[in-house]
C-alpha positions as CSV (number, residue, x, y, z in Angstrom):
1,M,99.3,104.0,127.1
2,S,98.9,99.9,127.1
3,V,100.1,97.2,129.3
4,Y,101.6,94.2,127.3
5,Q,101.6,90.7,129.4
6,C,103.5,87.7,128.4
7,P,101.1,84.4,128.3
8,L,103.4,82.0,129.6
9,C,105.2,83.6,132.2
10,D,103.3,86.6,133.4
11,Y,106.3,89.3,132.7
12,R,104.4,93.2,132.1
13,V,105.3,95.8,130.4
14,D,103.5,99.1,130.7
15,T,104.5,101.8,128.3
16,E,103.3,104.9,130.2
17,K,106.1,103.4,132.8
18,G,108.4,102.1,130.6
19,D,111.4,99.3,131.1
20,D,115.1,101.0,132.3
21,A,116.1,97.2,131.9
22,E,114.9,96.4,128.4
23,G,115.9,99.9,127.1
24,F,112.0,101.1,126.9
25,N,111.7,105.0,127.9
26,P,108.5,105.6,130.3
27,G,105.9,106.6,126.8
28,F,107.3,104.4,124.3
29,D,105.7,103.4,121.4
30,W,104.9,99.3,121.6
31,D,104.3,98.8,117.9
32,A,107.0,101.4,116.4
33,E,110.0,100.9,119.2
34,V,109.8,97.2,120.1
35,P,111.5,95.7,117.4
36,E,109.9,92.6,116.1
37,D,112.1,89.7,117.4
38,W,112.0,91.1,121.0
39,F,111.7,88.1,123.4
40,C,110.0,88.2,126.8
41,P,113.3,88.5,129.0
42,D,111.9,86.7,131.8
43,C,111.1,83.5,130.3
44,G,112.9,84.3,126.7
45,V,109.9,81.6,125.1
46,R,107.6,84.1,124.0
47,D,108.5,86.7,121.1
48,K,106.6,90.7,120.9
49,V,103.7,88.8,118.8
50,D,102.6,86.7,121.4
51,F,102.1,89.6,124.0
52,E,98.6,90.2,125.0
53,K,97.9,94.1,125.1
54,V,96.1,93.4,128.7
55,S,94.9,97.4,129.3
């Protein structure tokens, strides 16, 4: 499992834990299940492609 972080506001998405507010179930696949046009729910500035894998 991995954690991805927004480089602007530090919002994190942990694929192991999921994110209920965004509709990501625990154990979700970042590449397959997160749409390419998805953007950071906290700052709204950064897109999926901008998120950095931090672990």
